[in-house]
C-alpha positions in Angstrom: 104.1 -11.1 -91.1 101.5 -12.9 -93.3 103.3 -16.2 -93.2 103.6 -16.0 -89.4 107.4 -16.0 -89.5 109.0 -14.8 -86.3 112.6 -13.4 -86.2 114.1 -16.8 -85.5 112.2 -18.4 -88.4 113.5 -15.7 -90.7 117.1 -16.0 -89.5 117.0 -19.8 -89.9 115.6 -19.4 -93.4 118.4 -17.1 -94.5 121.1 -19.1 -92.8 122.1 -16.2 -90.5 123.8 -18.1 -87.7 124.9 -14.9 -85.9 121.4 -13.6 -85.9 120.1 -17.0 -84.6 122.6 -16.8 -81.8 121.7 -13.3 -80.8 117.9 -14.0 -81.0 118.4 -17.0 -78.7 120.2 -14.8 -76.2 117.1 -12.7 -75.7 114.2 -14.7 -76.9 114.9 -18.4 -76.3 111.1 -19.0 -76.0 110.8 -18.6 -79.8 112.9 -21.8 -80.4 110.0 -24.2 -80.7 107.4 -21.7 -81.9 105.4 -23.1 -84.8 104.1 -21.4 -87.9 100.5 -22.3 -88.9 101.8 -25.3 -90.9 103.6 -26.5 -87.8 107.1 -25.7 -89.0 109.7 -24.6 -86.3 112.9 -22.7 -86.9 114.7 -26.1 -86.9 112.4 -27.4 -89.7 113.3 -24.4 -91.7 117.1 -24.7 -91.0 117.0 -28.4 -91.9 115.1 -28.1 -95.2 117.5 -25.3 -96.3 120.7 -27.1 -95.2 121.7 -24.4 -92.7 123.6 -26.8 -90.3 125.2 -24.0 -88.3 121.8 -22.6 -87.5 120.4 -26.0 -86.7 123.3 -26.7 -84.3 122.7 -23.4 -82.5 118.9 -24.1 -82.3 119.6 -27.5 -80.8 122.6 -26.9 -78.5 121.9 -23.3 -77.4 118.1 -23.1 -77.8 117.3 -26.7 -76.8 115.1 -27.0 -79.9 112.8 -30.1 -80.1 114.6 -32.2 -82.6 111.6 -34.5 -83.0 109.0 -31.8 -83.5 106.5 -32.6 -86.2 104.7 -30.3 -88.5 101.0 -30.7 -89.4 102.0 -33.5 -91.9 103.9 -35.3 -89.1 107.3 -34.4 -90.7 110.3 -33.9 -88.5 113.4 -31.7 -89.3 115.3 -35.0 -89.7 112.9 -36.2 -92.4 113.2 -32.9 -94.3 117.0 -33.0 -94.2 116.9 -36.6 -95.5 114.4 -35.9 -98.2 116.6 -33.0 -99.5 119.8 -35.0 -99.2 121.4 -32.6 -96.8 123.9 -35.0 -95.3 125.7 -32.8 -92.8 122.5 -31.5 -91.3 121.0 -35.0 -91.4 124.0 -36.4 -89.4 123.6 -33.6 -86.8 119.9 -34.4 -86.4 120.5 -38.1 -86.1 123.1 -37.5 -83.4 120.8 -35.2 -81.5 117.5 -37.1 -82.0 116.0 -38.7 -78.8 
């Protein structure tokens, strides 16, 4: 669509962990796809506090935890900024 969301971005935005899981089954290559602003599905899950989605993206999809958007912001930084402690803890544990 206009915002360049793919199906995985959309499922991560909405917190639809079951959809994230199913998308990863058939389209794992989408996991690190970036929107024009550089956001990945993991950025979107982190900023919206969708820890279940973030965990799937990392553990099943092998998402790049340290991916930076165009402003050099990582998913961990977004979770910290928003005060999403559970998601932040997951990202700290999985960060390289």
